[in-house]
C-alpha positions, 0 to 999 in steps of 0.5 A: 409730695406735699398737699399742693402736689397731690394727684387728683385721686387722693384729694379727699372730698373735704378738699374738693368741698373747700375749693368749691366753697372758696369760689364765686359762681355766676348764676345764669337764671334767677327770678331775682330783682335788685332792691330798687325794683321795690315790691318785685324784689323779694326777701325775708322770712314770709317770702321764703315760707310762701315759696310755691314749693312749700305751698304745694307741700303744705296743701298736700296735708289738706289742712285747708283748701287752696281757695281758703289758703290763698284768701289769707294774708301772706303772714298767716299763710307763712305761719300755717306753713311754718307750723305744719312743715317745720314744727309738726313734721320733720323738714325732710323735703328739699325745699324744707331743707333749703330753709334750714340751710338758709337759717344756718347760713345766717347763723340762725336756728329753727325756733319753736314758734313762727313768732319767735322765728320772725323775731330772730330773722328780723333781728339780722335783717338790715334796714338798708336792703342794698347792703343786705342783698350784698351781704347775701351775695357775699355769704352765698359766694355768688358774683352775679345773677341773671334776672328774668325780665318780661317785656310784657309785664307793665309793672316791671317795665315801670322799673326799667328806668332804674337799669342804668343805676342797678348794681353790676351783680344783677344782669338782665335777660329777656323772657319771651313767653308772652309773644304767644298770646293774641290781641293788641296791647300797649306797653311803655318802655324807655320813654316810648309807648308801643301798641303791640299787635301780637298777631303781627310779627313785624309789630312784635319785632319793632317793640322787642328790638326797642326793648333789647336796646333799653335792656341790653339782655345777656340772652333771650329765653322761652319756656314751652311744653316741648321744642316741637311746640316751639317749632310749630309756632312761626313766632318762635323762628320769625321773632325769637330766633330772628331777634337772636340772630340780629342781636347776636344773643344766645337763646335759653330753652326751658322745656317740659313744663305743663302750665296750670294742670292744677290751677287752683294751686296758682304758681304751685300748680304746674306739672311736667311734660315729656319733651321729646328731643327730636324738636330740639334736634331739629332746632339745632340742625336748622339754626347752627348760627344761634347759641342755645343752652337748654334745661329739660324738666323731665328726668327721662330727657336728660341723657338725650339732651346730653348726647345732643350737646355732644353732637351740636357744639352750639348747644349746652345743657344747663342745670337741673331745673325745678323738679329735678333739683333734688340732690340724688337726681342732680348727682346722677345727671351731673355725673353723666354730663361729666362723663360725656361732656367733660366741663362743657356744660352749665352745672346749675342755676338757682332759679331763686325767687327770694334773695336768701334762697341763693344761700341754700341753692348754692350750698346744696349745689356745691355739696353735690358737686363735691360728691361727684367730683371727689368720686370721679377724681378718685376713680381716675387717680391712676390715669391722671398725672399729679395736679395741684390744688391750684390747678383744681381751683382754676378748672372749677373757677372756669367751670362755675364762673368764667365758662357760663359768662363766656357762653353767654357772650359779652355781657353788655355795658349798661 
């Protein structure tokens, strides 16, 4: 039996890893924007270093107060973080390891000073940002990413006129956390200005229906402490789910975040709420005509989510979000999902905010998937018929690229 006819079991991890490295992925949730979105589109060393994961880690050393740190210009913040986390201490956290992986993907090494690191990084940074972004996507083997578009962010709305001209690798989605506010506000979108009354669902729907017609989102998304919190708000069913049904769009539920528990840390100050899944169960029961995919932030919720996905075919677990994105945790959750769901889940999304983060987020994800799959295929070797490497490639291509896009439905033409 030649290498292309080996049973699944004897395939070494290196072969599984090689197959994964060759495949492009569909990244279903990021905070990335194309270069045409100017200051909203983040790249470069300073943005990598001032990522809120690293900010929180730096502030834990109490080298300075949060108030003092955030008063510094970004370059000074970046230097402080580089010196503390990468020179004075071993970069052992997942976020710190992520920067090391990113540098290696760009064929760079950690330099002995921030200034030398900036010079080294800047030397490979293309002046043409669009070309540079394409390079990062190619190195990360990412076919396309889904943006997080906020219809209540006036700064972002100013760039929606660029949507017809952005590259196909950037796909819109619409984040609706903002519907839960109160009062009246004006928004200009697609050449029209709306005075939106947040306490009037009809006013919200008129504006958001217009936004959907302009944006053509691949899905609607909302984050909350729990699904029960969503059920207790009529706006969730009367606005979010009504829009989903009218537009035939899936809904991405990001559950378990407790916002601003340490507000002086700004974006780094969010925590975790234990999101009892009874609310998600009720949502699935009451709305069988809406496709949902969900990511729950608390590790204790993961088995419950996976079991719900077994009994509700219109629900898919998606990735290991935020604080869960640690290799050991991701391995355990992913193995359990394979055990109970086969390939019927979305294995991961990057949640990237800086374009170069695609490099490490997906490199680390592929490594975890290789570990889990190699072990599972070995354990199952005696029960599996011989399968070719090409069959494995086909299965994983569906898993990482085609199935997530299919679950989102047709990606609208812009």
